[in-house]
N, C-alpha and C positions, 0 to 999 in steps of 0.2 A: 487541278491538283489531283494526284493519284488518290483513289479511294481505298480504304482498308476496313476490315471488320471491326466491330466493337471490341472483340477479344484482343485484337492486335493493338487497338488504341489504348486499352487498359494497361497492357504491358509497357507500351511507350510512356504512358502517363506515370507509371510507377518509377521508371528510370528518370524521367524529368524531375520527379519529386525527390530524387536521391535515395530511394528505397534500396537497401542492401540486403535485407532479410525479410522474408514473408513466411508467416506461420499459416499453413493451410491443410485442409482435409477435403478430399475430393468427393464428388457425387455426380449424378446424372446431369444436374443443371449447371455444373461448373466444369464438366469434363473438357469442353472446348477451351476454356481459360487455362486449365491445367496443361493442355496440349501446347498452347502458345508459350506458356512459361517454360515448358520442356525445351523449346527451340531456342531460348535466349541464354545468354551468359551475363553474369554480373549481379543477379539477384539470387541469393541462397534460399532454397525452399526447405523449410523445416516441416517434417511430417510428424506431429504428435500422435498420441493414441486416443485422444478424446477432445471434442471441441471446447468443453469448458476449460480443460487444461491449456488448450491452444491459446485462448484469449488471455488467460493468466500469464502465459509465457510472453505474449506480445506486450502485455501490460508492464511486466517487470523489465523487459527489454527497453521500453520507453522510459520508465522511471529512472533507470540507471545510466542511460546514454544521452537523454535529452532529445532523442529523435521521436518521430511518430511511430508507434507500433502498428503493424499492418497484418490483418487477418483475411483469410478467404475460406468460406465454408459453403456447403451446398444448401439447397432449400429445405423447408420442412424441419425435421429433427436436427439437422445440422445447424440451422439458424437458431432454433429455440434453445439449443445447448449453449449458445452464446450469452443467454440472458443474465446469468449470475455474474459472469465476467464483465459484461457491460455495466451492470449496476455497481460492481466493485470499482471499476475505472471512473464511473461518473461521480461517485461519492468522493473519491480521492483525487479528482482533477487530473486524470491521466490522458494524454493525447493518443487516441486510437482511431484508425480508419478501418472499418470492418466491411468487407464485401460479402454479400450473401447471394447465392444463386436463387432464381425464382422461375416458376413455370412460365411458359409463353403467355403473352398478354391476353390472348383470347380465352385462356383457361383460368385466369385469375378471377376468383369469386365463384368458381364452379365446383369447389371441393375436389380439385384435381389431386392426383397422387403427389404427396410431399409438398402440398401448397399450404402455406400459412401467411397471414398478414403480419409479417415480422416488423414492419415499420409501425403498425398499430400497437403490437405487443410491447415494443421497446420505446415508445414515444416518451414515456416519463423517465426513462433511465439513459437517454442519449442526449447529447447536445443538439443533434440534428439527425434526422432520418428521412430518406426519400427513396421511392421506387422510380427508376429511370424509365419513363414511358416513351421517349423519343430518342432515336439514335443521335440526332443532331445536338442533343443536350448533354450527351455523355461526357465529353471532354470538360465542359464548363462545370458540371456537377462534381467531377472528381477533383478538379482544381479547387473548387469551393470547399470540398470536404476536408482537404488537407489544411487549408487556411483556417477554417472554423475549428478544427481539432487542436491546432497549436496556438491560436491567438486568444486574447482575453483570458478568462478562466479556462484552461485546457480541459478537454473532455472527449468522450467517444462519439464518433459519427458513424452512422450505418448507411450504406448504399446497397439497395436491393436491385439485382440485375436480371431482368427477364431474359430467358434463353434466346428468344427470337430477336430482341433488341441487340444482343451481343453478336449475333450472327449477321446482322444487317450491315451492308457497306455504307460508308459515309466518309466525311472529311478526315484526313490524317492529321489535321492541325490540332495541337494542344495549346490552350491559352497560356499566355505569359503573365497575365495579371488577373486580379480579382476585384470586382466591384459589386458588393452585395448591398442592395438597398435595405436599410433597417438594421444592418449589422456593422457597426463602426466601433470596435473595441477602444476603450479609453487608453491612451498611451502617455498621457501627461499627468502631472501632479498639480493640484490646485494649491498654489503657494500660499494663498491667504489662509486656507484651512490648516496647512502644515505649520505655518509660522504660529498660528494660534495654539496649536497642539504643543509646539516646542516651548512656548512661553509658559504653558501650564506645567510642562515637564520641569522647567527651571524653577518654578515656584513651589513645586510639591515637596513635602517633607519626607514622604514615604513612597517614592515612585517605583514602579515595577514594569518591566517589559514582559509581555506575553507573546511568545513566538509560536505560530502555528505552522502547518505544513506548507503554507504559501511561501514562507521564507526559503524552504528547501526547493520547492518547485521553481522559484525564480532564480535559484543559484545565487542567493544574496548572502550566503553565510559569511564570506570574508568581510564584506562591507558592514554587515550587521555587527560582527565582532568589533570592528573599528569604532562604531557608534557606541557600543556598550562600554568599551574601554575609555572613550573620551568622556562619557557621562558618569561612569562609575555607578550606573543603575543596574541592579540585579535582574536576573532573567529566570523566568519559569517557561516551560514549553508544554505544549500538548504532546501526546504520544507521537503524532505525525510530525510535530515540529522538532522532535529530538534530533540533535545534530545541527540545529540552526546556529548554535555556538557549541564549541567543544564541551563535552560533559565533564572534562577535567579543568575547565576554566574556573578560576576562583569566584567569578560573579554568577556562575550557573548554580541555581538552587536545586532544581529537579523538575520532574513532571508534576503537573497538577491534575486533579480530578479523582475519579473513583478509586484508582490505585496509585494516586500521586503520593509524593513524599509528604511527611508531616510539615516540614518547613515550607515547602512550596504552597501547600493549601493554606497554611496560616498566613503566609505572605500575601496571598490574594485576599484573604478575609480581612487583613489589617492595613493594606496599602491605601493611600489617599489619591493615587492616580494609577490607573491600569492602562498602559500604552500597548494596545494589541495590534499585531500584524499578522494577517493571513490565517485567521481562524474563524470557524463558523459558530463558535460558542455552542456546541451541541451538548446534550444532556449529560454525557459522561464526564464533562469537565465542569459543568456549572452546578450540579445538584439542584436544589430548589432555586428557581430563577430569582425570586424576590429577595433571597438572602445571599446572592452571589456578589462578591466584592461590595458589601453594603456601605462601606465608608468612602468609596472611590468615585471620582469622575473617570469616565472611560473614553479613550480615544480608540478608534477602530480604522485601520488601514486594510482595505481589501480590494481586489481587482473586480469582484463581483458585487454590483450594486445590490442585488437581491439578498446578499448575506449580511448586509449592514442593518442593524436594528431589527432583524427578524426575530431573534431569540432574546437578545439583551439590548435594552435601550442604551444608545451611546450618546455622549455629549458632543463629540467632535467626529463626524464621519468624513473619511477621506477615501474616495474611489481612485485607486492607483495600483499599478504593478508594484509589488513589494520591493524589488531591486531599485526601481526608479525612485520611489519615495525614500528608501533608506539612503540611497546615494545623495539625494538632496539634503537629508537630515545631517549627513556627515559634514556638510559645509558649514553648518550653523551651530551644532551642539557644543556645549562646554561642560565641565565638571559640575555635577548637580549637588555636591556636598552631602553624600549619603552615608558618612561613616557611622553615625548613630543608628541609622536604619539597618545598615549591614550588621552591626553588632547585635541588634535585636534578632535578626534572622539567624545569626550564628548561634544564638541561645536556643532557638527552636531546633536547629540541627543537632546540637549537643543533647537536648532534652529527649529527642526521639530520632536517633540516627537511622538511616535506611539500611536495614540488615535483615537477616533471617535467623531463626532459632538454631543454636548449635545442636546438631544431632549426631549420634554415633554413625548413622548410615550416610552414604554418599548423597549429597543434595544438589540442587540447581546452582547454588553459589560456588561449589567446587568446579562445576563445569564452566561457568562464566569466567571464573578466575583463570582457568586454563586458556580459554579463548582470548581473554584480554592480554595474557602473557605471550601467547604463541603466534598471534596474527597481528602484525603491525598494520598492514592495510588489508581490508576485506570488505566484502558486501555481505551483510547479514540479512537474511530473509526469514521472516517468521510465518508460521501458520496462525491460528487464532485459538486463544485459550489461556490457561494459567502460564504456560511457557512464554507466551507472547508478552504478557504483562511483566513477568520476571525479567525477560530480555530487555524490555524498555526501561526497567529499573537499574539493572546491574551491568549490562554490556556497555563499555565505553564507546561513545561515538565521537570520533575526532575528525580532523581534517582528512585523514586517510581512510576513514571508515564510513560506510553508508548503511543505514537501516531502512528496510522497506517491508511493508506489511499491508494487509487489508485493514484500513483503519475505520472508515465510515460504515461499511457494510458488515465487517466482521466475518469474512468468508472462510470457513474451514475448507481445507483443500488447496489453499493458495501457496503454501510454503514450498513444496517440491517443484511444481511447475514454475513458480516465481524464481526459484534458484536457477532453473534451466534457462529461462529467458535472460536473467542477469548474466549468467556465464557466457551465453552466446554473444551478448552485446559487449562483454568485458573479458575477453579470453585470457588476459594476462593478470587478472585480479582474482585472488582466492574468493570463492563464494561458499558460504555456509548457510544451510537452511536449518531452522530449528522448528520442530513440529511435535505435537503430541501424538500418542499412538492412535487416537481417534481420527484426527485431521489428516494425518499422512495417508491413511487408507482411502481417503476420498479421491485421491488422484495417484495412487501408488503405481498404476500402470505406466506412468511417465518415466519410471526407471528405464524402460525400454528406449525411450527417446534419448535419455541421458547417456545410456551405454552406446547406442548407435552413433550419436554425435560426438562421442569420446570426450565427455565433459567431466572434469575432475572435481565436481561438486562434493561437498561433505554434508551429508544429510544426518543431522542429529535428531534422534527420536527420543523424547522424554516419555518413557513407558511407565505410567502409574496404574495401568490396567483399567482406568476409569476415564470418563469424559470429565476431566478434572475441574474445569471452571463451573460447570453446572453442579457437580458434586459439592464444590465449596459452598455454593448458595444453599444446597440442600442441608449441608451440615450446620450452617449458621442460622438459616431462616425456616427450615422445613423439618425440624426435629430428627435429623439424620435419616430421613426416609430417602434412600438412594434409588429413586425410581428411574429406570431406563438409562442409567449411567454406568453400570458395571459391564465392561466389555467382555467379560467371561460368562455372562448370563446366557442361558439357553434352555434346552430341554432338560439337561441334568439338574440344573438349579431349580427349575419348576417342579420336577419330579420329587426332589428331596427338600422342598420348601426352603430353599436357600442355604441348606447345610453343606452341599457339595458343589464344587465348580471344577470344570476341566482345566487343563493347562491352557495358558494364553495362546490364542491363535490370531495371526500367523506367527511362525518362527521367523522373525525379521532377518536373521542372519542367513537362514536357508533360502528365504525369499530373495534376498539380495543376490546370493550366489546363483539362483536359478535364472536371474536376469543377466548374469555376467558381470555384476557389480561386486565389490568387496563388502563383506559383512563382518562387523565387530560388535561383541557384546561386552558392556562394562557394568560391573556391579559394585566395584570398590573405588574409592577416591584415588587410591594409589595407581589405578590402571588408566586414569583419564589422560594424562600427558602422553603416555605411550600410544594410546589409541589415536590421538590427533597426529602424532609424529608418523604413525603408520599410514594414516589417511593421506598425509601430504606427499607420500612417496608415489601415490597413484596419480600419474600425470595425464592419463588418457582414459580413465574410467571413474565412475562415481563410487563413493564409499558411504555405506550406512553404518552409523554408530548408534547402537541401541543402548540407552542409559536406563537402568532399572531404578525407578524413582518410587519413594514411599508415597502411597496414596494419601497419606495424612498431610503432605506438604501443602501449605496454603500461601496465598498472596496477600500480604499486608503492606501498608495500611489498606483499609477498604471502607468505603462509605456505603452505608446501607441504602438501598434503592429508595429514593424519595427524601433522603437526608440532605444535609448541607455540608459544605467543605469543612466546617468545624466539627462535624459529627463523625469522627474517624474511629473505626475499630482498629486498634493497634495490634492486638494479638488475642488468642484465647486458647 
């Protein structure tokens, strides 16, 4: 058989795996791969402006399309710039295959120029990582990488490619199948355990479904809604699970956890059966572990064995894909007689409805109301901070809307590149990013990518001139000592002992225009609708809408760190 270089085999492998888009940034150790990609047709190459943004773009592309996101970066700093994005994807179970360049094998371990042990660095934040040492293993390793990334609990895989291995000639054959000893993802449902759980559901007086991000990852939303309607069991979700059932559905209570709704947190605290699907029970939803769902037996369905009973002891563990398990449930479930329980929950909703203080100034609720009204179908991408929690509380996520964010790692800087990746993967769907003025500046250079790729994303910046979420903690728990959170602080404020501050920098409207994007500033609620209408007219370029927000805006309810779900701060 004809022999080809490793570089050519890589390109062939990408096509065999159905890759249509690759997010890449070049360097000395990958220049030959870039040259091979230049010679081919069929794979679009996206050139971002920073490797961290690059991996976020591939991540959002994967989340919103269901495909594997693919990255290519060079060795050394190119590879280390992936670390935050790999950790983001790992926490949120996003399938990525990331190729990193590496120096030639004889230089590895000699402190060569731009040489790092990227496999060692990322071992704890990838599902699998390997340096290809032999040319004859290349095809098999790539095939295994795509299989590992997309099966079981999805996650990022890293393949390190020494330059000399890729230049070496070898077989042109790319494997058709995978057989990895020791990696056999569970694809079935243990019916004995599932039927035991369903009997408990039927007997419970106050049953509650808890839907996590696993329901969305498995694309089980429709069948889950069917199960909910058959049983008439109410639903709470984690932030990552929002959208598992339409937020407008009468059986949806709200998100639970640190910024969950009062009714959702009270429902968890008072239920007698918590039927959980696809959640890790992390500290932001549980509060004090020994007081979480204190009256409930707990069922836990999760694809990852390691996630079951790791944080919360469960009574019935079921290792299964969420969609497989829910589909089986749909065959057996019946009405659980929850009218009295639903009435109790309705009382909590009426006692403390999820809302915000009425203020004379424009606030986040006004902006979310416009988004809910003007965008029937959309992908909403958030950064991390107050705006993220408010979005998860007030933006309707229905069958036509998708919400994505960095949930587990909480990565500031995700919003703008996330919107870019989502728009590239979904060119016919409106994409809106919602960021704070702090987070958006962590990857603001990606405006160039959005402009050059002619992406009509709408980037909403909530500018409260502070790092708002940290400021909220400082206001509530640190005596209003706003240390390191005022984004106007600098030499002038130090010189005047905090009496004077300069105008906010940058001017986001001028910055947008300098990139070739459209910039709009909104300071009054009457201007919001018109701003979105103007943004929708831009079919081939991004729009930044800067909303001037009062720094005193807060996110409520809030559970004090170390508190329980019953210890909610409602307002102050």
